[in-house]
N, CA and C of each residue as an Amber inpcrd file, in Angstrom:
protein
   771
 120.2720000 175.8090000 188.3250000 120.9190000 175.0530000 187.8960000
 120.4230000 174.6930000 185.8640000 121.4190000 175.7740000 185.0890000
 121.1110000 176.0510000 183.5490000 121.3590000 174.7840000 183.2400000
 120.8760000 174.2620000 182.0590000 120.7780000 173.0560000 181.4750000
 122.2220000 172.7470000 180.7380000 122.5940000 171.5500000 180.5970000
 123.8090000 171.4180000 179.6760000 123.6210000 171.0550000 178.3710000
 123.9790000 172.6230000 177.5630000 123.7760000 172.6440000 176.2280000
 124.8520000 171.6400000 175.4200000 124.3600000 170.9320000 174.2380000
 125.5080000 170.7310000 173.2630000 126.0300000 171.4830000 172.3000000
 127.0590000 171.4210000 171.6150000 127.7820000 172.1540000 171.0170000
 127.1840000 173.4630000 170.2280000 125.9180000 172.5140000 169.0000000
 125.2520000 173.6000000 168.4590000 124.4630000 174.7220000 168.9390000
 124.1250000 173.9340000 170.4230000 123.0530000 174.8410000 170.9870000
 123.9210000 175.6670000 172.0480000 124.8100000 175.1730000 172.3560000
 125.7340000 176.6660000 172.8410000 125.9910000 177.8160000 171.9700000
 126.4410000 177.1710000 170.5420000 126.7490000 178.2070000 169.7020000
 125.2490000 179.0390000 169.5790000 124.5460000 178.6560000 169.4200000
 123.1690000 179.8310000 169.0940000 122.8400000 180.4350000 170.1290000
 122.6730000 179.9830000 171.7040000 122.7660000 180.2760000 172.7530000
 123.9840000 182.0470000 173.0050000 124.9760000 181.6340000 172.3050000
 126.1780000 182.5580000 172.5090000 125.4120000 183.4080000 171.8260000
 124.9350000 183.5650000 170.1210000 124.6790000 184.5510000 169.3960000
 123.3870000 185.7050000 170.1100000 122.6000000 184.5610000 171.1130000
 121.2540000 185.1120000 170.9200000 121.2440000 185.9330000 172.6240000
 122.4230000 185.5840000 173.1260000 123.1280000 186.3850000 174.2990000
 124.3970000 187.2310000 174.3360000 124.9520000 187.1050000 173.0660000
 125.9850000 188.1840000 172.8650000 125.7040000 189.4040000 172.4300000
 124.9810000 188.9620000 171.5460000 124.6340000 189.6640000 169.4580000
 123.2050000 190.1580000 169.8040000 122.7870000 190.1350000 170.6890000
 121.0110000 190.2280000 170.6010000 120.8130000 191.8560000 170.4190000
 121.8460000 192.4400000 171.3410000 121.8670000 193.8990000 171.2280000
 122.3810000 194.7640000 170.1440000 123.0380000 193.8110000 169.2970000
 124.1040000 194.6570000 167.9380000 123.4540000 194.4560000 167.0410000
 122.9070000 195.3580000 165.9040000 122.2230000 195.5670000 164.8210000
 123.1140000 196.1160000 164.0820000 124.1470000 195.7920000 163.8090000
 125.1770000 196.4160000 162.9540000 124.9730000 195.8720000 160.8680000
 124.7660000 196.4710000 160.2650000 125.2640000 195.6900000 159.1150000
 125.9800000 196.9400000 158.3470000 126.8120000 196.9750000 157.4610000
 127.5890000 197.7140000 156.9830000 129.0350000 196.6770000 156.2240000
 129.9110000 197.5520000 155.7680000 130.6910000 197.2510000 154.7150000
 132.2360000 196.7500000 155.6920000 133.2400000 195.8550000 154.7680000
 134.3260000 195.5200000 155.5560000 135.4560000 196.9360000 155.7230000
 134.8350000 197.7060000 155.3140000 135.5040000 199.2270000 155.1000000
 136.7080000 199.0240000 154.5480000 136.5890000 198.6760000 153.1540000
 137.3300000 198.8250000 152.0200000 137.7970000 200.0480000 151.2680000
 137.1490000 200.5980000 150.6670000 137.2720000 201.8960000 149.7750000
 136.1200000 203.1910000 150.1330000 136.3170000 204.0680000 149.3010000
 135.5130000 205.0060000 149.6220000 133.8760000 205.1400000 148.6620000
 133.3150000 205.8290000 149.3760000 132.0110000 205.6190000 148.5880000
 131.8270000 206.2810000 147.1710000 131.0890000 205.5260000 146.4870000
 130.9950000 205.9200000 144.9380000 129.4760000 206.4150000 144.6470000
 129.7470000 207.6500000 144.1750000 128.4310000 208.4460000 144.0520000
 127.3760000 208.1240000 143.2110000 126.0900000 207.9440000 144.0550000
 124.6800000 207.4110000 143.0960000 124.6780000 208.5900000 142.2810000
 124.3420000 207.6700000 140.8180000 123.8850000 208.8060000 139.9160000
 122.3910000 208.1270000 139.3790000 122.0590000 208.8660000 138.4750000
 120.2250000 208.6660000 137.8780000 120.6010000 206.9370000 136.9930000
 121.6390000 207.0670000 136.1690000 121.5330000 205.7220000 135.5290000
 121.8940000 204.5820000 136.8390000 122.8190000 205.0960000 137.6640000
 122.6720000 203.8170000 138.7230000 121.2900000 203.5190000 139.0710000
 120.4020000 204.6290000 139.6270000 118.9440000 204.3320000 140.1670000
 118.1380000 203.3370000 138.9970000 118.5690000 203.7870000 138.1310000
 117.5520000 202.9590000 136.3690000 118.2930000 201.7630000 136.9800000
 119.3060000 201.1620000 136.8510000 119.4990000 199.8610000 136.6230000
 119.3670000 199.0030000 137.5830000 118.9030000 199.5840000 139.0690000
 118.1380000 198.3060000 139.7710000 117.3480000 197.3690000 139.1120000
 117.8050000 196.5230000 139.4940000 116.5280000 195.0310000 138.5890000
 115.5990000 195.0680000 139.2280000 114.3190000 194.1420000 138.4580000
 113.2200000 194.1320000 139.2450000 113.5030000 192.7550000 139.8570000
 113.5710000 192.1720000 140.8040000 113.5480000 190.9490000 141.4570000
 112.2030000 190.1640000 141.9780000 112.3990000 189.2250000 141.5130000
 110.7020000 188.2990000 142.1020000 111.6540000 187.4760000 142.8170000
 111.6880000 187.6810000 144.3790000 111.6690000 187.4190000 145.5700000
 111.3200000 185.9030000 145.7220000 112.4320000 184.9640000 146.3530000
 111.4600000 183.6470000 146.6200000 110.4950000 183.5660000 147.8170000
 109.6490000 183.0700000 147.6740000 108.5760000 182.8120000 148.6950000
 107.7470000 184.1780000 149.1410000 107.8800000 185.4550000 148.4040000
 107.4160000 186.3640000 148.0490000 106.2940000 187.1410000 147.3870000
 105.3140000 187.3750000 147.2810000 103.9790000 188.0100000 146.2880000
 104.4490000 188.7360000 145.5710000 104.0900000 189.0360000 144.2590000
 104.3870000 189.8660000 143.4180000 104.2030000 191.3430000 143.9250000
 103.3390000 191.4470000 144.9140000 103.0590000 193.2630000 145.3530000
 104.0600000 193.2850000 146.1150000 104.4690000 192.2900000 146.6940000
 105.5720000 192.4770000 147.8080000 107.0880000 192.7100000 147.2400000
 106.9640000 192.2910000 146.1360000 108.4180000 192.3510000 145.0490000
 108.4680000 193.8480000 144.7190000 106.7250000 194.2160000 144.5000000
 106.7050000 195.6100000 144.1030000 107.1880000 196.3770000 144.5940000
 107.0990000 196.1280000 145.9140000 107.1440000 197.2770000 147.3510000
 108.7950000 197.1080000 147.2690000 109.1920000 195.9000000 147.8060000
 110.6810000 196.0940000 147.1160000 111.5670000 196.4960000 146.2210000
 111.1910000 196.3900000 145.0310000 111.5020000 196.5480000 144.2960000
 111.9250000 198.6820000 143.8250000 110.8070000 199.6890000 144.3360000
 111.1660000 200.6180000 144.7170000 111.7520000 201.1300000 145.7730000
 111.6100000 200.1800000 147.2280000 112.2720000 200.5990000 148.3460000
 113.9900000 200.8430000 147.9680000 114.1600000 199.6460000 147.0010000
 115.4110000 199.4650000 146.6250000 116.0800000 200.8690000 145.8420000
 115.1000000 201.5470000 144.7910000 115.8240000 202.1550000 144.7720000
 115.2370000 203.1410000 145.2290000 114.7510000 203.7740000 146.3120000
 114.9430000 204.1970000 146.9780000 116.0420000 204.3960000 148.4790000
 116.1070000 203.4230000 148.5160000 117.8750000 203.4320000 149.4380000
 118.6000000 204.4340000 148.7180000 118.9400000 204.3330000 146.9840000
 119.7710000 204.7150000 146.5630000 119.8660000 206.2960000 146.4560000
 118.5890000 206.7320000 146.4790000 118.0570000 208.1000000 146.2010000
 118.3040000 208.6010000 147.6490000 117.9240000 208.2850000 148.6570000
 118.1520000 209.0120000 150.2540000 119.3470000 208.3840000 150.2280000
 120.4480000 207.5460000 149.8350000 121.6520000 207.8400000 149.6990000
 122.4970000 208.9750000 149.0180000 122.0590000 209.3710000 148.2360000
 122.5630000 210.6440000 147.4610000 122.2150000 211.7010000 148.4140000
 121.1770000 211.5630000 148.8080000 120.8860000 212.8450000 149.5850000
 122.0220000 213.0620000 151.2470000 122.5880000 211.6000000 151.0360000
 123.0180000 211.4690000 152.2050000 124.5050000 211.4200000 151.9090000
 124.9310000 212.0980000 151.2240000 126.2560000 212.3700000 150.7210000
 126.8450000 211.1220000 150.3850000 126.1110000 210.0750000 149.3970000
 126.3000000 208.5900000 149.1040000 126.8240000 207.5540000 150.3480000
 126.5220000 207.9980000 151.6960000 126.6990000 206.7900000 152.7440000
 125.6080000 205.8210000 152.7200000 125.4780000 205.2430000 153.9530000
 124.6340000 203.8300000 153.8660000 123.3450000 204.1220000 154.2140000
 122.0520000 203.5870000 154.0100000 121.0170000 203.9460000 154.3710000
 120.6920000 202.4110000 154.2760000 119.4410000 202.1270000 155.1700000
 118.4880000 201.1810000 155.0710000 117.0200000 201.2730000 155.5600000
 116.4480000 200.0750000 154.7660000 115.1590000 200.3610000 155.0710000
 114.5800000 199.3900000 155.0230000 114.0500000 199.3980000 156.2890000
 113.1960000 197.6050000 156.8800000 112.1590000 197.3710000 156.6670000
 111.6700000 196.1140000 155.9920000 109.9350000 196.3350000 155.7310000
 109.3920000 194.8460000 156.4060000 108.2670000 194.9810000 156.9480000
 107.6670000 193.9730000 157.4300000 106.4940000 193.5190000 156.7800000
 106.2980000 192.8790000 155.8170000 104.7680000 192.7740000 155.1500000
 103.5830000 192.5750000 156.1810000 104.3850000 191.6190000 157.0070000
 102.3880000 191.2580000 158.2510000 102.0570000 192.7020000 158.9430000
 103.1400000 193.3160000 158.8450000 102.5010000 194.5270000 159.5190000
 101.5740000 195.2470000 158.3600000 100.2380000 195.6830000 158.5090000
  99.3780000 196.0690000 157.7850000  99.1270000 197.4710000 157.9410000
  99.7230000 198.3200000 158.8410000  99.4180000 199.4780000 158.7300000
 100.8990000 200.2170000 158.4870000 100.9030000 201.8580000 158.3860000
 101.6810000 202.4680000 157.5840000 103.2580000 202.2050000 158.5560000
 103.3880000 201.8420000 159.4290000 104.1140000 201.1370000 160.3530000
 105.2700000 200.1780000 160.0340000 104.6240000 199.6510000 158.8180000
 105.2370000 198.1860000 158.5370000 106.9620000 198.8080000 157.5240000
 106.9090000 199.7120000 157.6930000 108.7300000 200.2140000 157.0340000
 109.3670000 201.2740000 158.1380000 110.5900000 201.2010000 158.1150000
 111.5860000 202.0820000 158.8850000 112.6330000 202.0390000 157.8840000
 113.2990000 203.6620000 157.9020000 114.5870000 204.1450000 157.4040000
 115.5270000 204.8100000 158.5570000 116.4730000 204.2820000 158.5710000
 117.4080000 204.7240000 158.8810000 118.7020000 204.9980000 157.9970000
 119.5910000 206.1580000 158.8610000 120.9460000 207.0420000 157.7390000
 122.1730000 206.4840000 158.7190000 123.1500000 205.7200000 157.9200000
 123.9970000 205.2800000 158.4520000 125.3480000 206.2940000 157.9580000
 126.4440000 205.7610000 158.2310000 127.9530000 206.3080000 158.0540000
 128.1750000 205.9760000 156.4370000 129.2770000 206.4350000 156.5620000
 130.1610000 206.0130000 155.0420000 130.4410000 204.3390000 155.1830000
 130.4800000 203.6620000 156.5240000 131.0250000 202.1620000 156.3800000
 129.8090000 201.4030000 156.8210000 128.9050000 202.0120000 157.5500000
 127.8700000 200.8990000 158.4100000 126.6770000 201.8630000 158.9410000
 125.5650000 201.0260000 159.3940000 124.4510000 201.0610000 160.3980000
 124.2790000 200.6970000 161.3830000 123.5870000 201.2930000 162.2990000
 123.1510000 200.6600000 163.4180000 121.5470000 200.5450000 163.1280000
 121.1450000 199.2380000 163.0630000 119.7730000 199.6640000 162.9720000
 118.7880000 199.6530000 164.4930000 119.7240000 199.0670000 165.5640000
 118.9390000 199.2030000 166.7580000 119.2070000 200.5220000 167.2770000
 119.6570000 201.5200000 166.5320000 119.7560000 202.7570000 166.8220000
 118.2650000 203.6700000 166.4980000 117.4750000 203.1860000 165.8390000
 116.3780000 203.2710000 165.4980000 115.2300000 203.3410000 166.1930000
 114.3170000 203.5010000 166.5890000 112.7860000 202.8420000 167.4170000
 111.9180000 202.1780000 166.7340000 111.8740000 202.7970000 165.5730000
 111.1250000 201.9990000 164.1050000 111.4310000 200.8890000 163.7740000
 112.9890000 200.8520000 163.4200000 113.4040000 199.7770000 162.9330000
 113.2410000 198.6090000 163.8510000 114.1090000 198.9910000 164.9640000
 114.6020000 197.8420000 166.3310000 112.8660000 196.9980000 166.3450000
 112.1110000 198.1630000 166.4140000 110.3380000 197.3490000 166.3760000
 110.2100000 196.0230000 165.3050000 110.4930000 196.6040000 164.2720000
 110.2040000 195.9450000 163.1770000 110.9790000 194.5740000 163.0450000
 111.9950000 194.5740000 163.6190000 113.1370000 193.3270000 163.8010000
 112.6570000 192.6270000 165.1050000 111.8090000 193.1040000 165.8370000
 111.1100000 192.4170000 166.7950000 110.3320000 191.1060000 166.3130000
 110.0460000 191.2750000 164.9060000 108.6330000 190.5960000 164.7160000
 108.7350000 188.8690000 164.2470000 107.9440000 188.6030000 163.7050000
 107.7940000 187.0990000 163.7720000 108.8230000 186.5190000 163.0830000
 109.7430000 185.0110000 163.2940000 110.4920000 184.3920000 162.2550000
 110.3190000 184.4760000 160.9800000 111.4290000 184.8120000 160.1480000
 111.2430000 184.9090000 158.8000000 110.2580000 185.9290000 158.2300000
 110.1080000 187.0640000 159.1820000 108.7510000 187.8530000 158.0770000
 109.1070000 189.3460000 157.8520000 110.6830000 189.7020000 158.1170000
 111.0490000 190.7590000 157.7640000 112.2590000 191.2540000 156.5250000
 111.9270000 191.9990000 155.9000000 112.7270000 192.3230000 154.6330000
 113.7830000 193.4810000 155.0740000 115.2930000 193.4100000 154.7850000
 115.9110000 194.8580000 155.1970000 117.3530000 194.7710000 153.4200000
 116.7260000 196.0080000 153.2690000 117.3520000 196.5280000 152.0440000
 118.2810000 197.4430000 152.5300000 119.3220000 197.8060000 152.1510000
 120.6580000 198.6390000 152.3920000 121.2430000 198.4460000 151.1470000
 122.5680000 199.5850000 151.5570000 123.7680000 200.0400000 150.3290000
 124.6870000 199.8070000 151.0240000 125.7990000 199.1540000 149.9010000
 127.1110000 199.4970000 150.3580000 127.8010000 200.3070000 149.2580000
 127.9330000 202.1820000 149.7820000 128.4080000 202.8790000 149.0260000
 129.7990000 202.5910000 148.2970000 130.9100000 201.5770000 148.7380000
 132.1420000 201.2480000 147.7980000 131.7410000 200.2500000 147.1800000
 130.2170000 199.2580000 146.7620000 129.8250000 198.5140000 145.7380000
 130.8680000 197.1090000 146.4000000 131.1660000 197.0430000 147.5990000
 131.5500000 195.7920000 147.9790000 129.9160000 194.8820000 148.2850000
 130.4840000 193.7610000 148.5350000 129.3310000 192.2040000 148.5680000
 129.4460000 192.1640000 149.8490000 128.8930000 191.1480000 150.1260000
 127.9910000 190.8920000 152.0060000 129.3960000 191.2780000 152.5750000
 129.0770000 191.9120000 153.8280000 130.4270000 191.5560000 154.6200000
 129.7800000 190.4900000 155.7880000 131.4080000 190.3210000 156.8110000
 131.0700000 189.5510000 158.0500000 129.6180000 190.2430000 159.2540000
 129.8830000 191.6750000 158.9040000 129.0350000 192.3300000 159.6090000
 127.2610000 192.0390000 159.1530000 127.0270000 191.6500000 158.2340000
 126.3000000 191.2360000 157.2280000 125.7040000 190.0460000 157.8040000
 126.4840000 189.3620000 157.5460000 126.1260000 187.6430000 157.5230000
 125.8120000 187.5360000 159.1870000 126.7520000 188.3200000 160.1820000
 126.0790000 188.1870000 161.5440000 124.7060000 188.3500000 161.6870000
 124.4030000 189.7790000 161.1400000 123.3120000 190.2190000 161.1910000
 121.9450000 189.4140000 160.8300000 122.2540000 188.9900000 159.5570000
 121.4610000 188.1710000 158.8410000 121.3590000 186.5860000 159.7340000
 122.3690000 186.3170000 160.3120000 122.0690000 184.9180000 161.4400000
 121.6030000 185.5590000 162.6590000 121.6120000 186.8220000 163.3260000
 121.5830000 186.4210000 164.4890000 120.0680000 187.1460000 165.0450000
 119.3410000 187.4450000 163.5790000 118.0850000 188.3260000 163.6460000
 117.1170000 186.5060000 163.0990000 116.4620000 186.4850000 163.6530000
 115.8100000 185.4240000 163.6220000 114.2700000 185.8730000 162.2440000
 114.2500000 187.1730000 162.7510000 113.4060000 188.1100000 162.1910000
 113.2880000 188.4510000 160.6660000 114.5430000 187.9230000 160.1920000
 114.5930000 188.3120000 159.0980000 114.6480000 186.8910000 157.8720000
 113.7440000 187.9130000 156.9690000 113.4930000 186.2410000 155.8880000
 114.9010000 187.1620000 154.8070000 114.9670000 188.0100000 154.4410000
 115.7310000 188.2920000 153.3800000 116.3130000 189.4110000 153.5280000
 117.3280000 189.7310000 153.0760000 118.8350000 190.6700000 153.3620000
 119.0150000 191.2140000 151.8090000 118.8280000 192.4110000 151.6580000
 118.5630000 193.0600000 150.4170000 120.1940000 194.1590000 149.8380000
 120.7210000 193.4360000 149.3730000 121.9850000 194.5310000 149.1900000
 122.0930000 195.2000000 148.1190000 122.0230000 196.6540000 148.0030000
 122.3100000 197.3350000 146.6940000 123.7050000 197.9090000 146.4790000
 124.4160000 197.9010000 145.4940000 125.2190000 198.6940000 145.2050000
 125.3030000 200.0730000 144.9220000 126.0210000 201.0570000 145.3070000
 125.8700000 202.6450000 144.7630000 126.1510000 202.3620000 143.4580000
 126.2670000 201.5520000 142.5570000 126.0130000 201.2980000 140.9940000
 124.6340000 200.8050000 140.4670000 124.1510000 200.4340000 141.4650000
 122.5390000 199.3310000 141.1580000 122.3490000 198.2910000 141.0860000
 123.8830000 197.5910000 141.0710000 123.4980000 196.0520000 141.3690000
 123.1400000 195.6590000 143.1600000 122.1330000 194.5680000 142.6390000
 121.6800000 193.7090000 143.9250000 121.9820000 192.3860000 144.2230000
 122.4630000 191.7640000 145.1270000 122.6570000 190.6600000 145.8910000
 121.6440000 190.7780000 147.0690000 120.9900000 189.3300000 147.1220000
 120.2110000 189.4290000 148.0320000 120.5900000 187.6830000 148.6730000
 119.9690000 187.4830000 150.1500000 119.9150000 186.0690000 150.6740000
 118.8560000 186.1200000 151.1470000 118.3120000 184.8800000 151.0740000
 117.1110000 184.6490000 151.8190000 117.1610000 183.1960000 152.5280000
 116.4560000 183.1720000 153.5600000 116.1770000 181.8030000 154.2110000
 114.8210000 181.0670000 153.6260000 115.2150000 179.9640000 153.3040000
 113.8220000 178.9020000 152.6260000 113.7810000 178.0870000 153.6970000
 112.7640000 177.4080000 153.2540000 112.4390000 176.3620000 154.2400000
 113.3560000 175.0870000 155.1460000 114.3470000 175.0060000 154.0410000
 115.6930000 174.4120000 154.5130000 116.2980000 174.8420000 155.5140000
 116.1640000 176.0100000 156.2490000 117.2750000 176.7640000 156.9860000
 117.3390000 176.2620000 158.2280000 118.9530000 176.0630000 158.5970000
 118.8920000 175.2380000 159.7310000 120.2230000 176.4440000 160.4170000
 119.1660000 177.4710000 161.5300000 119.9720000 178.3280000 162.0440000
 121.7590000 177.7430000 162.6380000 121.3800000 176.3560000 163.3670000
 122.6890000 175.8070000 164.2100000 123.6070000 175.8440000 163.5930000
 123.3150000 175.3630000 162.1410000 123.9360000 174.3650000 160.9370000
 125.1230000 175.6610000 160.4270000 124.1080000 176.8250000 159.7870000
 124.3510000 178.1770000 159.8340000 125.5060000 178.9000000 160.4770000
 124.8860000 178.8520000 161.9570000 125.7700000 179.3580000 162.3780000
 127.3580000 178.8620000 163.1760000 127.3140000 177.6950000 163.2200000
 128.2850000 176.4820000 163.1390000 128.9840000 177.1570000 162.2920000
 128.4420000 177.0290000 160.7560000 129.4790000 177.3830000 159.0200000
 130.4980000 178.6350000 159.2910000 129.6000000 179.6550000 159.7960000
 130.0460000 180.9270000 160.2870000 131.2880000 181.0260000 160.9860000
 131.2290000 180.4630000 162.3730000 132.4380000 180.4190000 163.0330000
 133.5950000 179.5130000 162.8350000 132.9130000 178.3650000 161.7490000
 134.1900000 177.6480000 161.2590000 134.7350000 178.6200000 160.1160000
 133.8820000 179.2310000 159.1020000 134.8000000 179.9340000 158.3020000
 135.7720000 180.9140000 158.9880000 135.6080000 181.5280000 160.0700000
 136.0500000 182.5440000 160.9680000 137.3940000 182.1120000 161.1110000
 137.0940000 180.9560000 161.8560000 138.0790000 180.2320000 162.7210000
 139.4090000 179.9970000 161.4660000 138.6500000 179.1360000 160.3010000
 139.7820000 178.4840000 159.3820000 140.2130000 179.7310000 158.3700000
 139.9050000 180.9460000 158.5370000 140.5700000 182.1230000 157.9010000
 141.7580000 182.8720000 158.9640000 141.3980000 182.9060000 159.9220000
 142.1230000 183.7260000 161.1500000 141.6740000 183.1130000 162.5980000
 142.4500000 181.9880000 162.5890000 142.0710000 181.5150000 164.3340000
 141.9740000 182.2290000 165.3870000 142.7990000 183.2850000 165.0830000
 142.9620000 184.3380000 166.4110000 141.5290000 185.3450000 166.7890000
 140.6690000 184.8470000 165.6420000 139.4630000 185.6110000 165.6650000
 138.2620000 185.0040000 166.4830000 138.4420000 183.8670000 166.5690000
 137.2830000 182.6250000 167.1740000 137.9420000 182.3440000 168.3410000
 136.9700000 182.1630000 169.3700000 137.6870000 181.1350000 170.5010000
 136.3800000 180.0720000 170.6700000 136.5980000 178.7570000 170.0790000
 135.5130000 178.1060000 169.8020000 134.9450000 177.5400000 170.9550000
 135.4830000 177.3950000 172.3660000 135.3360000 176.8590000 173.3480000
 134.1630000 177.9870000 173.8480000 134.2910000 179.1530000 173.9510000
 133.6310000 180.3620000 174.6000000 132.6030000 180.5650000 173.2430000
 133.1040000 180.1160000 172.0260000 131.8520000 180.6840000 171.1290000
 131.9750000 181.8540000 170.8390000 133.2160000 183.0160000 170.8330000
 132.7400000 184.0770000 170.7350000 133.6500000 184.4600000 169.7890000
 133.4920000 185.6650000 168.5090000 133.9940000 186.1180000 167.5310000
 134.5030000 187.6640000 167.4700000 135.7890000 187.8860000 166.5070000
 136.0970000 189.3390000 167.2740000 137.0260000 189.5570000 165.5820000
 136.7410000 190.5770000 164.8790000 137.2830000 191.0100000 163.9040000
 138.5310000 192.2850000 164.1700000 138.6710000 192.5040000 164.8180000
 140.0160000 193.3760000 165.4840000 141.0100000 192.9170000 164.9260000
 141.4080000 191.8460000 165.1180000 142.6400000 191.1090000 164.1590000
 142.8050000 190.4980000 162.8930000 142.1450000 191.0070000 162.8750000
 141.2870000 190.7910000 160.9510000 141.9500000 191.4300000 160.3880000
 142.3940000 191.1960000 158.9720000 142.6640000 192.3090000 157.9350000
 141.4190000 192.1110000 156.9780000 141.1240000 193.1420000 155.9590000
 140.3540000 193.4730000 155.2680000 139.8200000 191.9790000 154.6270000
 141.2760000 191.5060000 153.3700000 140.8620000 190.7110000 152.9020000
 140.4900000 189.5330000 153.6530000 140.9730000 188.9010000 154.8260000
 140.6770000 188.1080000 155.4920000 138.7680000 187.8470000 155.9400000
 138.8460000 189.4540000 155.9310000 136.9370000 189.1270000 156.6540000
 136.3320000 189.1620000 155.1830000 136.8360000 189.0890000 154.0900000
 136.1340000 188.9830000 152.4820000 136.2730000 187.5210000 152.7310000
 137.5070000 186.6490000 152.4570000 137.4240000 185.1960000 152.6740000
 136.4990000 184.5530000 153.4880000 136.3190000 185.3960000 154.7890000
 135.2030000 184.7870000 155.5820000 134.1470000 184.6710000 155.4730000
 133.7760000 185.8710000 154.8470000 132.2390000 186.2190000 154.0960000
 132.5580000 184.7700000 152.6700000 133.1840000 184.9210000 151.7140000
 133.1430000 183.9490000 150.8740000 132.9940000 182.5950000 151.2140000
 133.6930000 182.1990000 151.8390000 133.3120000 180.6370000 152.0510000
 132.2310000 180.7070000 153.1220000 131.5090000 181.5030000 153.7970000
 130.2060000 180.7090000 154.3960000 129.1240000 180.8760000 153.4350000
 129.4020000 182.1120000 152.0950000 128.2300000 182.1190000 150.8440000
 128.4160000 181.0740000 149.9110000 129.4120000 180.5260000 150.0360000
 129.8120000 179.3490000 148.9700000 129.0980000 178.3370000 149.4550000
 129.1940000 177.9630000 151.2040000 128.4250000 177.0100000 152.1090000
 126.6420000 177.3150000 151.9750000 126.2950000 178.0570000 151.8770000
 125.1080000 178.8400000 151.9200000 123.8840000 177.8490000 151.6300000
 123.8880000 177.4200000 150.5690000 122.6580000 176.3860000 149.9540000
 122.7390000 174.7120000 151.2110000 123.7290000 174.4250000 151.6950000
 123.9660000 173.1650000 152.5290000 123.0590000 173.8840000 153.8520000
 122.5970000 174.6690000 154.3350000 121.7460000 174.7180000 155.0620000
 120.9400000 175.8970000 155.4080000 120.3510000 175.9890000 154.0010000
 118.8710000 176.4010000 153.9180000 118.9200000 178.6270000 153.5160000
 119.9900000 178.8000000 152.8980000 120.0380000 179.9560000 152.7500000
 120.8950000 180.0530000 150.9650000 119.5970000 180.7630000 150.4890000
 119.9670000 181.0630000 148.9110000 120.6550000 182.5660000 148.9930000
 121.5300000 182.7020000 148.0600000 122.6770000 183.9270000 148.1830000
 122.3920000 183.8960000 146.4350000 122.2670000 184.9010000 145.7800000
 121.6900000 185.6950000 144.4470000 122.5480000 187.0310000 144.2590000
 123.5630000 186.9450000 143.0910000 123.3470000 188.4880000 142.7680000
 122.9260000 188.2240000 141.4360000 122.1180000 189.2810000 141.1650000
 121.4140000 189.8850000 139.7030000 121.8720000 191.1920000 139.2660000
 121.6640000 191.1400000 137.8110000 122.3030000 192.3460000 136.8650000
 120.9220000 192.1030000 136.1180000 120.6220000 193.6560000 136.0310000
 119.3980000 193.9230000 135.4040000 119.8560000 193.7760000 133.9320000
 118.9740000 192.9890000 132.9000000 118.9380000 193.3850000 131.4750000
 117.5840000 193.3940000 130.9180000 116.2590000 194.0510000 131.6560000
 115.1190000 193.9800000 131.4920000 114.8150000 195.2280000 132.1240000
 114.2440000 195.9660000 130.6900000 114.2650000 197.5840000 131.3710000
 112.6310000 197.6100000 131.8650000 111.8470000 196.9190000 131.6550000
 110.5920000 197.0300000 132.2710000 110.3680000 195.6170000 133.1670000
 109.5900000 195.7250000 134.1030000 109.3970000 194.6500000 135.1410000
 107.7850000 194.0180000 134.4590000 107.7150000 192.9890000 134.8340000
 105.8880000 192.3690000 134.1920000 105.5460000 191.3590000 134.9020000
 104.6440000 190.9450000 134.8920000 104.3680000 189.3880000 135.8880000
 104.3470000 188.5810000 135.0150000 104.4180000 188.2380000 133.8770000
 104.4370000 187.3710000 133.0820000 105.4030000 186.1310000 133.8250000
 104.6600000 184.5430000 132.6970000 104.7860000 183.6920000 133.4810000
 106.7430000 183.5960000 133.1490000 107.3060000 183.1510000 134.0320000
 108.8330000 182.6520000 133.7920000 109.2800000 181.1810000 134.2110000
 110.1100000 181.2000000 133.6680000 110.7020000 179.7570000 134.2020000
 111.4510000 179.5910000 135.2170000 111.7150000 178.8160000 136.4980000
 112.3400000 178.9920000 137.4300000 113.6690000 179.5680000 137.5410000
 114.7420000 179.4310000 136.3640000 115.5190000 179.9760000 136.1510000
 115.8610000 181.2570000 136.1860000 115.0970000 181.9130000 135.0960000
 114.6790000 183.2960000 135.0030000 113.7850000 184.0900000 135.8910000
 113.6110000 183.7360000 137.0780000 112.9250000 184.0920000 137.8440000
 113.3460000 185.6970000 138.7300000 114.6860000 185.7570000 138.4240000
 115.0970000 187.1470000 138.9230000 114.6820000 187.8860000 137.9510000
 114.1450000 188.1960000 137.3470000 113.5440000 189.3890000 136.0530000
 115.2760000 189.7560000 135.6770000 116.4350000 188.9710000 135.7410000
 117.6810000 189.5920000 135.6210000 118.7060000 188.4270000 135.3140000
 119.7780000 188.7040000 135.1930000 120.3740000 187.7120000 135.3510000
 121.4780000 187.3760000 136.4420000 121.1580000 185.9790000 136.9060000
 121.6320000 185.4050000 138.1270000 123.3850000 185.0840000 137.8960000
 124.2760000 185.6680000 138.2240000 125.2070000 185.5460000 138.2870000
 126.4560000 185.0920000 139.0590000 125.3630000 184.1110000 140.1690000
 126.4320000 183.6320000 141.2380000 125.8440000 183.8880000 142.6980000
 126.7520000 183.9960000 143.7240000 126.2060000 183.8090000 144.9420000
 126.7840000 185.3770000 145.5550000 127.3820000 186.4410000 144.5730000
 127.3460000 187.4480000 145.1140000 129.2680000 187.6520000 145.4230000
 129.6090000 186.4710000 145.0930000 131.5190000 186.8880000 145.4070000
 132.3580000 186.2860000 144.1430000 133.0270000 187.3170000 144.1610000
 134.2650000 186.8660000 142.8340000 134.9780000 185.9560000 142.9400000
 135.0490000 184.9460000 141.8340000 135.7980000 183.7490000 141.7260000
 137.4550000 183.8780000 142.0700000
């Protein structure tokens, strides 16, 4: 006989049981792809990510630019690089190419293997060709994969937004907030009794609003979401104040007000 679970436990169990085989990241399917240019690649900011060493940040910086370079080769479509610093050999990174709107990370064996890593040990970097912000699919991927520490989104114009789980991260509360945001915007998208979510009946505008609501609440359950614009041409490792740690300009949570 299965144990009786409380609400938050049932929510977590749903994500683990129903979403564990889905590894989709991508846009809300808004607009056409913007062509990647050399200028866009040069604008990619160097970011000092929370809880990561300078060496790791150096690698992520180069990988972020590589995503755009590979996207340009891939007809400006989505590209993803997954990086696991805890893996010490050459298999600590994996790249996969997607469509104009999404990537199924589970379709690549090397990527899938990295996503099976230890909790909060993996960084994923991908682009949105139409330069949109984090989507409901990105949020779902971030929540259902315990191995993901940081999710980095780079637009085809070179802007970077990231979300990362900190020491106060509470998975149950984060998932509950996600389901509630979806339900508040479009009750038909969720069944809170069965803890299911479907975006088939949701408009693009509604999906954007769901993501925006969750993102604004993110600090409450231990997730930092930051949109960074580069205004420093050369990366350095000089000491900086906590406010300027991103080596760029922090301009909010990645959603327009």
